[in-house]
C-alpha positions as CSV (number, residue, x, y, z in Angstrom):
1,M,0.0,0.0,0.1
2,F,1.5,3.4,-0.7
3,H,1.7,6.0,1.9
4,P,0.2,9.2,1.2
5,R,3.4,10.9,2.4
6,D,5.6,9.1,-0.1
7,L,3.0,10.0,-3.3
8,T,3.2,13.4,-2.2
9,T,7.1,13.6,-2.1
10,F,7.1,11.8,-5.3
11,C,4.8,14.3,-7.0
12,K,6.9,17.1,-5.7
13,V,10.0,15.7,-7.2
14,A,8.4,14.7,-10.4
15,E,7.2,18.6,-10.7
16,I,10.6,20.1,-9.5
17,G,12.9,17.3,-11.0
18,N,15.3,17.7,-8.3
19,M,15.7,16.1,-4.9
20,S,18.0,18.8,-3.2
21,R,15.1,21.4,-4.0
22,V,12.5,19.4,-2.5
23,A,14.8,18.3,0.5
24,E,15.3,22.1,1.3
25,A,11.5,22.7,1.0
26,E,10.5,20.0,3.0
27,A,13.3,20.4,5.6
28,K,14.6,17.0,5.2
29,T,17.8,15.7,4.1
30,V,18.3,14.4,0.3
31,M,18.6,10.7,1.5
32,A,15.3,11.0,3.3
33,I,13.7,11.8,0.0
34,S,15.7,9.5,-2.2
35,K,14.5,6.7,0.4
36,Q,10.9,7.7,-0.1
37,I,11.1,7.5,-4.0
38,A,13.4,4.1,-3.8
39,R,10.4,2.8,-1.2
40,L,7.6,3.5,-4.0
41,E,9.9,2.0,-7.0
42,T,10.4,-1.2,-4.9
43,Q,6.9,-1.5,-4.2
44,L,6.2,-0.7,-7.8
45,N,8.7,-2.8,-9.2
46,Q,9.3,-0.3,-11.8
47,A,11.6,2.9,-12.2
48,L,9.9,6.4,-11.8
49,F,12.6,8.6,-13.0
50,V,15.6,8.4,-15.5
51,R,18.4,10.3,-13.4
52,S,20.6,12.7,-15.2
53,R,23.3,15.1,-14.1
54,R,21.2,18.1,-13.9
55,K,17.7,17.1,-13.6
56,L,15.4,13.8,-12.7
57,I,13.0,13.0,-15.5
58,L,9.8,10.9,-15.3
59,T,10.0,7.5,-16.9
60,E,6.9,6.7,-18.9
61,F,5.6,4.6,-16.4
62,G,6.4,7.3,-13.8
63,S,4.4,10.1,-15.8
64,A,1.7,7.6,-15.8
65,F,1.7,7.0,-12.4
66,K,2.2,10.6,-11.4
67,H,-1.4,11.4,-13.1
68,K,-3.1,8.4,-10.9
69,A,-0.8,9.7,-7.8
70,A,-2.0,13.2,-7.9
71,Q,-6.0,12.0,-8.6
72,L,-5.2,9.7,-5.3
73,L,-4.0,12.6,-3.2
74,Q,-6.5,14.7,-4.3
75,Q,-9.4,12.0,-3.1
76,H,-7.6,11.6,0.1
77,Q,-7.8,15.3,1.0
78,E,-11.4,15.1,-0.1
79,L,-11.9,12.1,2.1
80,I,-10.2,13.8,5.0
81,L,-12.2,17.0,4.6
82,W,-15.4,14.9,4.3
83,S,-14.7,13.0,7.6
84,H,-13.9,16.5,9.7
85,N,-17.3,17.7,8.2
86,S,-19.2,14.7,8.9
87,D,-17.7,14.8,12.7
88,S,-18.7,18.2,13.4
89,V,-22.1,17.8,11.9
90,I,-24.4,15.2,13.5
91,N,-26.7,13.7,10.9
92,G,-28.4,10.2,10.1
93,E,-30.5,8.2,12.2
94,L,-29.8,7.3,15.8
95,R,-31.4,4.1,16.9
96,V,-32.2,3.8,20.9
97,I,-33.8,0.8,22.6
98,C,-35.0,0.6,26.3
99,Q,-36.7,-2.1,28.3
100,A,-39.6,0.0,29.8
101,N,-41.9,2.8,28.6
102,D,-41.3,4.5,32.2
103,I,-37.6,4.6,31.2
104,I,-38.3,6.6,27.8
105,K,-40.8,8.9,29.7
106,E,-38.5,9.7,32.5
107,T,-34.9,9.9,31.1
108,L,-35.5,10.8,27.5
109,V,-38.8,12.7,26.8
110,P,-38.2,15.7,28.8
111,W,-35.3,17.0,26.9
112,M,-35.6,15.4,23.7
113,A,-36.9,18.7,22.3
114,E,-33.7,20.2,23.5
115,F,-31.5,17.6,22.2
116,T,-33.1,17.7,18.6
117,A,-32.7,21.4,18.5
118,L,-29.3,20.7,18.9
119,Y,-28.8,18.5,16.2
120,P,-31.5,19.3,13.7
121,E,-30.1,17.0,10.9
122,L,-30.2,13.8,13.5
123,N,-33.4,11.2,13.2
124,I,-34.1,9.5,16.4
125,T,-35.7,6.2,16.8
126,M,-36.7,5.0,20.3
127,D,-38.2,1.6,21.0
128,V,-38.9,-0.4,23.8
129,K,-38.1,-4.1,24.2
130,E,-39.2,-5.9,27.5
131,S,-37.7,-9.3,27.0
132,L,-34.0,-9.8,26.9
133,I,-32.1,-8.3,24.5
134,N,-30.4,-9.8,21.6
135,I,-28.0,-7.4,19.9
136,N,-27.6,-9.8,16.9
137,E,-31.4,-9.4,16.2
138,S,-31.5,-5.5,17.4
139,E,-30.0,-2.8,15.0
140,F,-30.0,-0.2,17.5
141,D,-27.0,2.0,18.3
142,V,-27.5,2.6,22.3
143,F,-29.2,0.2,24.5
144,W,-30.3,2.8,27.3
145,A,-30.7,1.9,31.0
146,V,-30.2,-1.9,31.0
147,S,-28.7,-3.9,33.5
148,S,-25.7,-5.7,33.8
149,Y,-26.7,-8.9,32.3
150,L,-26.5,-7.4,28.5
151,G,-22.7,-6.7,29.3
152,E,-22.6,-10.2,30.7
153,R,-24.2,-11.8,27.7
154,Y,-22.2,-9.5,25.1
155,P,-18.6,-8.5,26.7
156,G,-17.5,-6.8,23.6
157,L,-20.3,-3.9,23.9
158,K,-18.7,-0.8,25.4
159,R,-21.3,0.9,28.3
160,K,-21.6,3.7,30.4
161,P,-23.0,3.9,34.2
162,L,-26.1,5.5,34.1
163,W,-27.0,5.2,37.9
164,R,-26.5,3.1,41.0
165,S,-29.3,2.5,43.4
166,K,-30.6,0.3,46.3
167,Y,-32.8,-2.6,45.1
168,G,-35.8,-2.4,47.3
169,V,-38.7,-4.4,48.2
170,F,-42.2,-2.6,48.3
171,A,-45.9,-3.5,49.1
172,S,-49.0,-1.5,49.5
173,P,-50.1,-0.6,53.2
174,E,-53.3,-2.8,52.2
175,Y,-51.5,-5.9,51.5
176,I,-49.6,-5.8,54.5
177,L,-52.9,-5.2,56.5
178,R,-54.2,-8.4,54.8
179,H,-51.0,-10.7,55.0
180,G,-48.6,-9.2,57.4
181,D,-45.4,-7.7,57.4
182,P,-42.5,-9.9,56.5
183,T,-39.9,-9.8,59.2
184,D,-37.5,-12.2,57.6
185,I,-36.7,-13.3,54.4
186,K,-38.0,-17.2,55.7
187,A,-41.4,-15.4,55.7
188,L,-41.6,-14.7,51.8
189,E,-42.8,-18.0,51.5
190,H,-46.2,-17.1,52.4
191,H,-46.2,-13.8,50.4
192,S,-46.8,-13.0,46.7
193,V,-45.0,-11.2,44.3
194,V,-45.9,-9.1,41.2
195,G,-43.8,-10.8,38.7
196,Y,-42.2,-9.3,35.8
197,L,-42.5,-11.7,32.7
198,Y,-39.3,-11.9,31.6
199,N,-37.3,-12.5,34.6
200,Q,-35.8,-15.8,34.9
201,P,-37.6,-16.7,36.9
202,S,-40.5,-14.3,36.7
203,N,-41.3,-14.3,40.3
204,V,-38.0,-13.8,41.7
205,L,-37.2,-11.2,44.2
206,V,-33.4,-10.1,44.5
207,L,-32.1,-9.4,47.9
208,Q,-28.9,-9.4,50.1
209,S,-27.7,-11.5,53.1
210,E,-26.1,-10.0,56.0
211,N,-22.7,-10.8,54.7
212,G,-23.5,-9.1,51.1
213,E,-24.3,-12.2,49.0
214,P,-27.4,-12.0,46.7
215,I,-30.6,-14.0,47.7
216,Y,-32.8,-15.0,45.1
217,A,-36.5,-15.4,46.8
218,T,-39.3,-17.1,44.5
219,P,-42.6,-16.2,46.6
220,H,-45.9,-17.2,45.1
221,C,-46.8,-15.5,41.8
222,Q,-50.4,-14.6,40.9
223,V,-50.0,-12.0,38.2
224,K,-47.1,-11.8,35.8
225,T,-46.7,-8.3,33.5
226,V,-44.3,-6.3,31.7
227,S,-45.7,-3.1,32.7
228,G,-47.9,-1.5,35.3
229,I,-45.9,-3.2,38.0
230,V,-46.0,-0.4,40.4
231,E,-49.8,0.0,40.2
232,L,-50.5,-3.2,40.6
233,A,-48.6,-3.4,43.8
234,E,-50.2,-0.3,45.0
235,A,-53.6,-2.3,44.2
236,G,-52.4,-4.8,46.9
237,L,-51.4,-7.8,44.4
238,G,-48.1,-8.5,46.0
239,L,-44.6,-7.3,46.5
240,I,-42.2,-5.9,44.1
241,N,-38.5,-5.3,43.7
242,A,-37.8,-1.7,42.5
243,P,-35.0,0.6,42.2
244,V,-35.1,2.8,45.5
245,D,-34.1,6.1,43.6
246,S,-36.9,5.7,40.8
247,S,-39.0,9.0,41.0
248,R,-42.0,6.6,40.4
249,I,-41.3,4.5,43.6
250,Q,-40.5,7.7,45.7
251,K,-43.9,9.4,44.6
252,S,-45.7,6.3,45.7
253,L,-43.8,6.3,49.3
254,N,-44.2,9.8,49.8
255,E,-48.3,9.5,48.8
256,G,-48.6,6.4,51.2
257,R,-49.4,4.0,48.3
258,L,-46.4,1.7,49.0
259,V,-44.3,1.0,52.0
260,P,-40.7,-0.6,52.3
261,I,-40.3,-3.8,53.8
262,L,-37.4,-6.0,54.5
263,K,-35.1,-2.9,54.4
264,D,-32.2,-4.8,56.0
265,H,-31.9,-7.3,53.2
266,W,-32.2,-4.7,50.5
267,W,-29.7,-5.3,47.3
268,E,-27.3,-2.6,47.9
269,D,-25.5,-2.2,44.4
270,A,-28.2,-2.2,41.4
271,Q,-26.8,-0.5,38.6
272,V,-27.9,0.3,35.0
273,Y,-26.0,1.5,31.9
274,A,-26.2,2.8,28.7
275,Y,-24.5,0.1,26.4
276,Y,-23.4,0.8,22.8
277,H,-21.2,-0.9,19.8
278,P,-17.2,-0.5,20.1
279,S,-15.8,1.7,17.9
280,N,-12.6,3.9,17.9
281,P,-13.3,6.7,18.1
282,I,-16.9,6.3,19.3
283,Q,-19.6,7.3,16.6
284,S,-19.9,11.1,16.9
285,K,-24.0,10.7,16.9
286,V,-23.8,8.2,19.8
287,R,-21.2,10.6,21.6
288,A,-23.3,13.5,21.3
289,F,-26.6,11.4,22.7
290,L,-24.9,10.2,25.7
291,D,-23.4,13.3,26.6
292,F,-26.2,14.9,26.5
293,F,-28.5,12.5,28.4
294,C,-26.1,11.5,30.9
295,D,-25.7,15.2,32.0
296,K,-29.4,15.1,32.8
297,R,-28.9,12.6,35.1
298,D,-29.5,14.8,38.3
299,Y,-33.0,15.7,36.8
300,W,-34.3,12.4,36.5
């Protein structure tokens, strides 16, 4: 493969016909210029110049090669300019997938108008997939607010932390009144959970032992769903797992529609991330999205 630097030097020598003058203009030694020309001739297995005492004269092949090299250098320069312009102008389509409608409503929708005003040439597609994500079947650029399972399944993905929260257990006051307040994990055998359909299993509650190890309790489950879990818990249908920092949970707690239970066994380190496909550097549209919406984290 021909290096653009060698091609540029060759074209200059061909135009001037003198290595010494090119070396002086480039602040290089004549030997360095000569090595570049010799490297090209070796790669081509062809002579580029007929060397005389006064001037270097292009061979017939060298003349044809100069014409092609000049075209290639022009295209190379145009490619550089295009890439710089593409980096500064965010355009195309950005495809984002979440695992719950509430995530879109709480973390993206309030600031989407501001984001699109900043990047008017960028089209946004947002989708929800509540089952496990298969990146080989999902043509998305950003997997937004997804738990660590995605990185465990696809370790090649890049990720950016979004938030970390305790993972609490909650129920309605009416439920506690009817079924009692479980005082330890063993007591969960006599309780019901509102299941998330795509959990494995769907009735799992994630808790934490006294030594920090995860505990996966599986109480009775009458209702499994992919949405409305908080509302079903408020209606007294069972216990739920949810991040404590969620604005939806905090609202329910403040209004007395949910109460915390088993606080000593809450999972301490629930995390969610923004995942994206690896590239170096990161795609400009992905970088713009992550920088903008991660900066809004304090307002979620």
